[in-house]
N, C-alpha and C positions, 0 to 999 in steps of 0.2 A: 145274151143268148148266142152261144157258139153254134149257130144254126147248121152250118155245113163244116165238117172236118175232113180233110185229107190227110191220111197218115201213111208213113212208110217206116222202115227200120234199116238199121245198119248193124253189123256184128258178125258173129259166127254161128254156124249150126254143125251138128255132128258130121255131116258129109259135105260141108262147105257149099250147101245149096244157097242160091241167091234168095234173099228174103226182102228184097226192096220193091216188091209189087205194091203199087199205090192202092190204098183202101179208102173208100168213100162212105161216109155216113151222114145222114141228115138228122138223125134223131137217136136217142133222146138227149139233147144237149141243151141244158139250161142252167141258169144261176142267178144269184142276187149279189150285188155289190154295194158296199157302203163307202161313199166318197167324201173326203174332207179337202176342199180347196183351200190351201194355206196362203194363197196369193193369186194374183191375176194369171200368172203363168206357171204355177206349180201346185200340185196336188198329190194326195196319197189315197190309196184305197185297199180294202180287203173284201172278203165275201165268202160265199159257199156255193159251189157249183156241182152239177152232176153231168158226166159226159161218157160217151161210148168211145173207147179207144182200143187199138190192137193192131194186128199185122197179119199179112197173108204170106204163106210159104208155098212155093211150087216146086215139086220134084218129079220130073218126067211128066207122067199123066195124073199125078196125084196132087191135090190142092188141100191145104190145111189152113183154116182161118181160126184165129184165136182173138178173143176180145174180152174186155172187162168193162163193167159199169163202175166208174170211180166217183166217190165223193171227194172234192178237193177244196182246199183253202188257199187261195192266192194272196200275195202281198205285193203291191205294185206302187210305182212312182209315175206320175204323169207330168209331162213338160209340154208347154204349148199355151194355147188360148183356152182358158178354163170356162169360157162362156158357153152356154148351150149351143149345140150345132156348129161348133168350131173345131179346128184341126189341132190334134196333139199327138205326141208319141208317148208310149208307156213301156215300161220294162219292170222285171222283178223276178220273183221265184214263188215257190209254194210246195205243197205236198199233197198227194192223193192217197186215199185209202180205198182199195178195191173191194166192192161188196158182192159182185157176182162175176163168175168166170164162165166162159162158154167156148167150146172148141167143136169145130166141124171139119171132117175129112171126107173127101169124095173124089171119085174118078170120073163119074158121070153125074150130072146135076141131080138125077132122081135116085141115085144110088149113094147114100151117105151115112156116116156114123156121126153122132154128136152126143155131147153131154154138157151139162152145166152144174155149177156148184155155188151155193151161197157161201161167202166168206172162205173161199177156197185157199188152200196153201200152194196152189199152182203158181202163184205169183207172190212177190214180197208183200208183207202187210202194209208197208208204206212206200210210196213212190215219189221221191223228191223231183223237182223240175225247175227249169228256168224258162223265161219267155221274154218276147219283145214284140211290139207292134205299133200300129198307127190308128188313131181314131179319126175318122173322116167326117165331114159335115153331114148333118141329117142322120146321125146315129149308126153309121156302118163302121165296123172295126175289121182289120186285118191282123192276124197274129201268128207268130212262129213259136213253137214250144218244144222243148227238148228234154228228155229223160235220160240222164247220164248213166243210170244204173241198169243192171240186167232186168228186163221185163219179166223173165221167167225165173222161177225158183229151181235151181238145178237139183236140190235134194227132195223135190216132190215125188211121192210114190203114188202110182195109180195102178190098181190090180196087180200089186206085188212088184212093180218095176219102176225105176227112176226114169220116167219118160222125158224129162227135160235135161238130162245129162248131155253136156257138150254145147248147149245153147248159151250165147252171151249176146243179148239183143238190146239195143238201145232204140227207143221210139223217137220219131220226129213228127210233129203235127203241124199243119197249116190250116187255120180256120178263117171263115167268113162269118163274122157275127153281126148282131143287131143290138144296139143299146137303146133301151127304153127308159128315158129319163123320168124320174119322179122325185119331187122335192116338196116336203112339207112346208118349208119356208116359202117356197114359190107359190104354193097353193094358198097359204094364209094371206100373203100379200095380194094375190089376185082376188080373193074373197073380200078382203078389206077394201080394195078399190071398187069392186062391184057394189058393196054395201054403201060406200060414200056416194056412188053415182045414183043410188035410188033414194037418197035422202032428200 
């Protein structure tokens, strides 16, 4: 569970406005991973996750927030101590598919315009990424993730205009996660020992 995500962006905008404002979100970021430990110090994993990502753009007194909910499939390698509650590093890549796009623009907090679209063409249909991180004892993870391609689709048309023309934005995420370990094999062994103790 990537519980807390800090995101920022680099790149260009039509008027060279800075778009590096840090965006924080605590939800809704969750996923399931399937791990295969191939040895005491090496493992691989994949899975499926849902995360809330985006960036904030500020121009004079106007703020625009853009975000997508993405379904993603990571593929990673783990190196370290594969025992539960031990430390290891991990890295890899993956791809996201945005399922909902939302945009909010405001000058004063209670005066805003916003819209959202399911399976919008405002962003690319697929967003590849790379990541690296560390798994800490007791189930906590720290991860950095980078999307090298443009987050926005420059050909997207909204109300007759190409509203994303001139944008070339690359997202960077930093997340604090929590790993909830579940192993059928571990549960079966535990149950077997319990049954033996009651005989």
